[in-house]
C-alpha positions in Angstrom: 9.6 -19.8 16.8 9.6 -20.0 20.5 7.0 -18.0 22.3 9.4 -17.0 25.0 11.4 -14.9 22.5 8.8 -12.2 22.2 7.4 -10.4 25.3 5.0 -7.7 24.8 4.5 -5.7 27.9 1.1 -4.9 29.4 -1.3 -2.8 27.3 -0.5 0.1 29.6 3.2 -0.1 28.5 4.5 1.4 25.3 7.4 -1.0 25.1 8.1 -4.3 23.5 11.0 -6.7 24.4 12.4 -9.1 21.8 15.1 -11.7 22.5 17.0 -12.0 19.2 19.8 -14.3 18.1 21.9 -11.5 16.7 21.4 -8.6 19.1 20.4 -10.2 22.4 17.4 -8.6 24.2 16.0 -5.5 22.6 13.6 -3.3 24.4 12.0 -0.5 22.4 8.9 1.7 22.1 6.1 -0.1 20.4 5.7 3.0 18.1 9.0 1.9 16.5 7.4 -1.2 15.1 6.9 -1.1 11.3 3.8 -2.9 10.0 4.2 -4.9 6.7 0.5 -6.0 6.2 1.6 -8.1 3.2 4.7 -9.4 4.8 8.0 -9.5 2.9 8.5 -11.8 -0.1 9.3 -15.3 1.3 8.0 -14.3 4.7 4.3 -13.6 4.3 3.4 -14.4 7.9 6.0 -11.9 9.4 4.2 -8.6 9.5 6.0 -6.6 12.2 9.6 -5.3 12.0 11.9 -2.8 13.7 14.7 -0.9 11.9 18.0 -0.7 13.8 21.1 1.2 13.0 24.3 -0.7 12.5 27.2 1.1 14.1 27.9 4.4 12.5 27.2 3.4 9.0 24.5 3.7 6.3 23.6 0.1 6.9 20.7 -0.9 9.1 19.1 -4.1 10.3 15.4 -4.8 9.7 14.6 -7.2 12.6 11.4 -9.3 12.5 9.4 -8.9 15.7 7.3 -12.0 15.2 10.3 -14.3 14.5 13.4 -12.9 16.3 15.7 -15.2 14.3 14.9 -13.3 11.1 16.7 -10.1 10.3 17.7 -8.4 7.0 20.6 -6.1 6.2 19.2 -3.0 4.5 20.4 0.3 3.2 19.4 3.3 1.1 19.7 2.2 -2.5 21.4 5.5 -3.5 24.4 4.4 -1.3 25.1 1.6 -3.7 23.7 3.0 -6.9 23.9 6.8 -7.1 21.0 8.1 -9.1 18.7 5.2 -8.3 15.1 6.5 -8.3 11.7 5.0 -8.0 8.4 6.0 -9.4 5.6 4.5 -7.3 2.3 3.6 -8.9 -0.9 5.0 -7.5 -1.9 1.7 -5.9 1.3 1.5 -3.9 0.9 5.1 -2.7 -2.7 4.3 -1.7 -1.7 1.1 0.1 0.9 3.1 2.1 -1.4 6.1 2.5 1.5 8.1 1.2 0.5 11.7 0.6 3.6 13.6 1.6 6.8 12.7 -0.4 8.8 13.5 2.7 7.3 10.4 4.4 8.7 8.1 1.8 11.6 5.9 2.8 13.2 3.4 0.3 15.6 0.6 1.4 17.0 -2.4 -0.3 17.9 -5.7 1.2 21.5 -6.6 0.8 23.6 -9.7 1.4 27.3 -10.4 1.2 28.2 -13.4 -1.0 31.8 -14.5 -1.8 33.0 -11.1 -0.6 30.6 -9.2 -2.9 27.7 -7.0 -1.8 24.6 -7.9 -3.6 21.5 -5.6 -3.4 18.0 -6.4 -4.4 17.2 -3.3 -6.4 14.2 -5.0 -8.0 12.5 -5.7 -4.7 12.9 -2.6 -2.6 11.2 -2.0 0.7 9.0 1.1 0.6 7.9 2.8 3.8 5.6 5.5 5.0 7.9 6.6 7.8 5.2 8.6 9.5 2.6 5.8 9.6 5.3 3.1 10.2 3.8 1.1 7.3 5.8 -0.8 4.7 5.6 -3.0 1.7 8.1 -4.8 -0.5 7.4 -4.0 -4.2 8.5 -6.0 -7.2 9.7 -3.7 -9.9 10.2 -3.6 -13.6 13.3 -1.5 -14.1 14.8 0.1 -17.2 18.5 0.6 -17.5 18.3 4.1 -15.9 17.4 2.6 -12.5 13.9 4.1 -12.5 11.3 1.8 -11.1 8.0 1.9 -12.9 5.8 -0.9 -11.7 5.0 -2.7 -8.4 3.2 -5.9 -7.5 0.0 -3.8 -7.0 0.0 -2.9 -10.7 
């Protein structure tokens, strides 16, 4: 990672500028940065991300702030699997300081391989949208699509 790709403005400023390989230069409010204290699986040292809309679709990009070459395609799991639900264990709720269910945001990482969309339903990203804090959980899933266990269990 090149240090010239990330430019955090002065402490007085509320903006951050990222030069990315996919999107060019992005300037956004620092309050839009989502903290992943544990990182994302495979990327434990990348702890800050921003969520960006992709055109006028249900798809979004989760762009790493600390390595602007890294970005994940993400979407609401219900878009790909209607009826998908997740039951969070108490440790995950505590980790995210998730008290209000309306603050919960669940996204799955997707990729396109050989013309097929593949979604990681067993490793969703769970966010407290108010606190801008996230974690990727590893789930045990029954055939109904209900997640019952995370890596904190």
